[in-house]
C-alpha positions as a Markdown table, in Angstrom:
| # | Residue | x | y | z |
|---|---|---|---|---|
| 1 | Unk | -24.7 | 4.6 | 9.6 |
| 2 | Unk | -22.6 | 1.4 | 9.4 |
| 3 | Unk | -19.1 | 3.0 | 9.3 |
| 4 | Unk | -16.9 | 5.6 | 7.7 |
| 5 | Unk | -15.1 | 4.4 | 4.6 |
| 6 | Unk | -11.6 | 5.7 | 3.7 |
| 7 | Unk | -10.4 | 5.5 | 0.1 |
| 8 | Unk | -6.9 | 6.3 | -1.0 |
| 9 | Unk | -6.0 | 7.3 | -4.6 |
| 10 | Unk | -3.2 | 5.3 | -6.3 |
| 11 | Unk | -2.5 | 7.3 | -9.5 |
| 12 | Unk | -4.2 | 10.3 | -11.0 |
| 13 | Unk | -6.5 | 9.5 | -13.9 |
| 14 | Unk | -6.4 | 5.8 | -13.1 |
| 15 | Unk | -9.4 | 3.5 | -13.0 |
| 16 | Unk | -8.6 | 2.3 | -9.5 |
| 17 | Unk | -9.3 | 5.6 | -7.7 |
| 18 | Unk | -11.6 | 7.0 | -10.3 |
| 19 | Unk | -14.4 | 4.4 | -10.1 |
| 20 | Unk | -14.6 | 3.9 | -6.3 |
| 21 | Unk | -16.1 | 7.3 | -6.2 |
| 22 | Unk | -19.0 | 6.1 | -8.4 |
| 23 | Unk | -19.3 | 2.9 | -6.4 |
| 24 | Unk | -19.8 | 4.9 | -3.2 |
| 25 | Unk | -22.3 | 7.4 | -4.7 |
| 26 | Unk | -25.5 | 5.4 | -3.7 |
| 27 | Unk | -24.2 | 4.5 | -0.3 |
| 28 | Unk | -25.6 | 6.6 | 2.6 |
| 29 | Unk | -22.5 | 6.1 | 4.8 |
| 30 | Unk | -19.9 | 8.9 | 4.8 |
| 31 | Unk | -16.7 | 8.4 | 2.7 |
| 32 | Unk | -13.4 | 10.2 | 3.1 |
| 33 | Unk | -11.2 | 10.3 | 0.0 |
| 34 | Unk | -7.5 | 10.9 | 0.6 |
| 35 | Unk | -5.3 | 12.2 | -2.2 |
| 36 | Unk | -1.5 | 12.0 | -1.8 |
| 37 | Unk | 0.2 | 15.1 | -3.3 |
| 38 | Unk | 2.5 | 12.8 | -5.3 |
| 39 | Unk | -0.3 | 11.7 | -7.7 |
| 40 | Unk | -0.5 | 15.1 | -9.3 |
| 41 | Unk | 3.1 | 14.7 | -10.6 |
| 42 | Unk | 3.1 | 11.0 | -11.3 |
| 43 | Unk | 2.3 | 8.5 | -14.0 |
| 44 | Unk | -1.1 | 8.4 | -15.7 |
| 45 | Unk | -3.1 | 5.7 | -17.3 |
| 46 | Unk | -6.2 | 5.4 | -19.4 |
| 47 | Unk | -9.6 | 5.2 | -17.7 |
| 48 | Unk | -11.8 | 2.5 | -19.3 |
| 49 | Unk | -15.1 | 3.5 | -20.8 |
| 50 | Unk | -18.4 | 2.4 | -19.2 |
| 51 | Unk | -19.0 | 0.9 | -15.8 |
| 52 | Unk | -15.8 | -0.3 | -14.3 |
| 53 | Unk | -16.4 | -0.6 | -10.6 |
| 54 | Unk | -13.6 | -1.4 | -8.2 |
| 55 | Unk | -14.8 | -3.6 | -5.4 |
| 56 | Unk | -14.4 | -1.6 | -2.1 |
| 57 | Unk | -12.9 | -3.4 | 0.8 |
| 58 | Unk | -11.1 | -5.9 | -1.6 |
| 59 | Unk | -7.3 | -5.7 | -1.9 |
| 60 | Unk | -5.7 | -6.1 | -5.3 |
| 61 | Unk | -2.7 | -8.4 | -5.9 |
| 62 | Unk | -0.6 | -6.2 | -8.0 |
| 63 | Unk | 2.2 | -8.8 | -8.4 |
| 64 | Unk | 2.6 | -12.4 | -7.2 |
| 65 | Unk | 5.7 | -13.5 | -5.4 |
| 66 | Unk | 6.9 | -16.1 | -2.9 |
| 67 | Unk | 9.7 | -14.6 | -0.7 |
| 68 | Unk | 8.3 | -11.4 | 0.7 |
| 69 | Unk | 5.2 | -9.3 | 0.6 |
| 70 | Unk | 5.1 | -5.5 | 0.1 |
| 71 | Unk | 1.9 | -4.0 | 1.5 |
| 72 | Unk | 1.1 | -0.6 | 0.2 |
| 73 | Unk | -1.6 | 1.8 | -0.8 |
| 74 | Unk | -1.9 | 5.0 | -2.8 |
| 75 | Unk | 1.1 | 6.3 | -4.6 |
| 76 | Unk | 3.4 | 3.8 | -2.9 |
| 77 | Unk | 2.0 | 0.9 | -5.0 |
| 78 | Unk | 3.9 | 1.9 | -8.2 |
| 79 | Unk | 7.0 | 2.5 | -6.1 |
| 80 | Unk | 6.7 | -1.0 | -4.6 |
| 81 | Unk | 6.4 | -2.4 | -8.1 |
| 82 | Unk | 9.6 | -0.6 | -9.2 |
| 83 | Unk | 11.4 | -2.0 | -6.1 |
| 84 | Unk | 10.2 | -5.5 | -6.9 |
| 85 | Unk | 11.7 | -5.1 | -10.4 |
| 86 | Unk | 14.9 | -3.9 | -8.9 |
| 87 | Unk | 15.0 | -6.9 | -6.5 |
| 88 | Unk | 14.1 | -9.5 | -9.2 |
| 89 | Unk | 17.5 | -11.2 | -8.9 |
| 90 | Unk | 17.4 | -11.3 | -5.1 |
| 91 | Unk | 13.8 | -12.2 | -4.2 |
| 92 | Unk | 10.4 | -13.0 | -5.6 |
| 93 | Unk | 8.3 | -10.1 | -4.3 |
| 94 | Unk | 4.5 | -10.0 | -3.9 |
| 95 | Unk | 2.9 | -6.6 | -4.0 |
| 96 | Unk | -0.5 | -6.2 | -2.2 |
| 97 | Unk | -2.4 | -3.0 | -2.9 |
| 98 | Unk | -4.9 | -2.8 | 0.0 |
| 99 | Unk | -6.9 | -0.1 | -2.0 |
| 100 | Unk | -9.2 | 0.9 | 0.9 |
| 101 | Unk | -8.1 | 1.7 | 4.4 |
| 102 | Unk | -11.6 | 1.2 | 5.8 |
| 103 | Unk | -13.0 | -1.4 | 5.1 |
| 104 | Unk | -9.7 | -3.3 | 5.1 |
| 105 | Unk | -9.3 | -6.6 | 3.3 |
| 106 | Unk | -7.8 | -8.3 | 6.3 |
| 107 | Unk | -8.1 | -11.8 | 4.7 |
| 108 | Unk | -5.9 | -10.8 | 1.7 |
| 109 | Unk | -3.4 | -9.2 | 4.1 |
| 110 | Unk | -3.1 | -12.3 | 6.3 |
| 111 | Unk | -3.1 | -14.7 | 3.3 |
| 112 | Unk | -0.2 | -12.9 | 1.6 |
| 113 | Unk | 1.7 | -12.8 | 4.9 |
| 114 | Unk | 1.2 | -16.5 | 5.4 |
| 115 | Unk | 2.2 | -17.2 | 1.9 |
| 116 | Unk | 5.6 | -15.4 | 2.0 |
| 117 | Unk | 6.3 | -15.3 | 5.7 |
| 118 | Unk | 7.9 | -11.8 | 5.4 |
| 119 | Unk | 6.2 | -8.4 | 5.1 |
| 120 | Unk | 7.4 | -4.9 | 4.4 |
| 121 | Unk | 4.8 | -2.2 | 4.7 |
| 122 | Unk | 5.4 | 1.0 | 2.7 |
| 123 | Unk | 3.6 | 4.3 | 3.3 |
| 124 | Unk | 4.4 | 7.9 | 2.6 |
| 125 | Unk | 2.9 | 9.0 | 5.9 |
| 126 | Unk | 5.1 | 9.5 | 8.9 |
| 127 | Unk | 6.1 | 6.4 | 10.8 |
| 128 | Unk | 4.4 | 7.4 | 14.1 |
| 129 | Unk | 0.6 | 7.0 | 14.1 |
| 130 | Unk | 0.5 | 6.1 | 10.4 |
| 131 | Unk | -1.8 | 3.4 | 9.0 |
| 132 | Unk | 1.1 | 1.1 | 8.5 |
| 133 | Unk | 1.3 | 0.7 | 12.3 |
| 134 | Unk | -2.3 | -0.6 | 12.2 |
| 135 | Unk | -1.4 | -3.0 | 9.5 |
| 136 | Unk | 1.7 | -4.2 | 11.5 |
| 137 | Unk | -0.5 | -4.6 | 14.6 |
| 138 | Unk | -3.0 | -6.8 | 12.7 |
| 139 | Unk | -0.1 | -8.9 | 11.5 |
| 140 | Unk | 1.4 | -9.2 | 15.0 |
| 141 | Unk | -2.0 | -10.2 | 16.4 |
| 142 | Unk | -3.2 | -12.6 | 13.8 |
| 143 | Unk | -0.2 | -13.8 | 11.7 |
| 144 | Unk | 2.6 | -14.1 | 14.2 |
| 145 | Unk | 3.1 | -17.8 | 13.7 |
| 146 | Unk | 3.2 | -17.4 | 9.9 |
| 147 | Unk | 6.0 | -14.8 | 10.0 |
| 148 | Unk | 9.6 | -15.8 | 9.6 |
| 149 | Unk | 10.9 | -12.2 | 10.2 |
| 150 | Unk | 9.7 | -9.1 | 12.0 |
| 151 | Unk | 7.4 | -6.8 | 10.0 |
| 152 | Unk | 9.4 | -3.8 | 8.7 |
| 153 | Unk | 7.9 | -0.4 | 7.8 |
| 154 | Unk | 9.3 | 2.0 | 5.3 |
| 155 | Unk | 7.7 | 5.3 | 5.8 |
| 156 | Unk | 8.0 | 9.0 | 5.6 |
| 157 | Unk | 10.0 | 10.6 | 8.5 |
| 158 | Unk | 8.4 | 11.9 | 11.7 |
| 159 | Unk | 8.8 | 15.5 | 10.7 |
| 160 | Unk | 6.5 | 18.0 | 9.0 |
| 161 | Unk | 6.0 | 17.3 | 5.3 |
| 162 | Unk | 8.8 | 19.1 | 3.5 |
| 163 | Unk | 8.7 | 21.6 | 0.7 |
| 164 | Unk | 8.7 | 20.2 | -2.8 |
| 165 | Unk | 12.4 | 20.8 | -3.2 |
| 166 | Unk | 13.3 | 18.2 | -0.7 |
| 167 | Unk | 10.2 | 16.0 | -0.9 |
| 168 | Unk | 12.1 | 13.1 | -2.5 |
| 169 | Unk | 14.4 | 12.8 | 0.5 |
| 170 | Unk | 11.3 | 12.5 | 2.7 |
| 171 | Unk | 9.4 | 9.9 | 0.7 |
| 172 | Unk | 10.1 | 6.2 | 0.7 |
| 173 | Unk | 12.4 | 5.2 | -2.3 |
| 174 | Unk | 13.3 | 2.1 | -4.2 |
| 175 | Unk | 16.6 | 2.2 | -2.4 |
| 176 | Unk | 15.0 | 2.4 | 1.1 |
| 177 | Unk | 12.5 | -0.4 | 0.3 |
| 178 | Unk | 15.3 | -2.6 | -1.2 |
| 179 | Unk | 17.3 | -2.1 | 2.0 |
| 180 | Unk | 14.4 | -3.2 | 4.1 |
| 181 | Unk | 13.9 | -6.3 | 2.0 |
| 182 | Unk | 17.6 | -7.3 | 2.4 |
| 183 | Unk | 17.3 | -6.8 | 6.2 |
| 184 | Unk | 14.2 | -8.9 | 6.3 |
| 185 | Unk | 15.7 | -11.7 | 4.2 |
| 186 | Unk | 18.8 | -11.8 | 6.4 |
| 187 | Unk | 16.8 | -12.3 | 9.6 |
């Protein structure tokens, strides 16, 4: 066994999460597929016919930008795209969808951080012990000289996941992400 792979769904019924399952089928190594609850009530897209294999361990540049990079995975990618739209008059935002947590496309992460010099990591998991902390640590260890501002994380809160009635207050929002961008740009 080489290693455990971790996949994270972005949207329900979307080719990005749908086809990695097929890509992993012949691999003898174990795979963990994580599904955020939000995808069951979110946008949908068409799944292309035929073989459409998403390369595992390769990030997807969802949007190009020059001023700041959003790093996200799963259901937070569309949220980051909406935040980038909302910030269009203030900053040119790059959105990096890391797709798989393990293996991680570290090269894409570091290249995007070097390009923009500013990074906001967005995850729905709690702040403490979330995967965003690992991403921030990689940036601190390997991209410190490329960064013009501290890495900021926009996350869920360090509380048990709430009932659906107050779920929106827990989850990162366009407003919280936009505030993080403004803070980063002012540094």
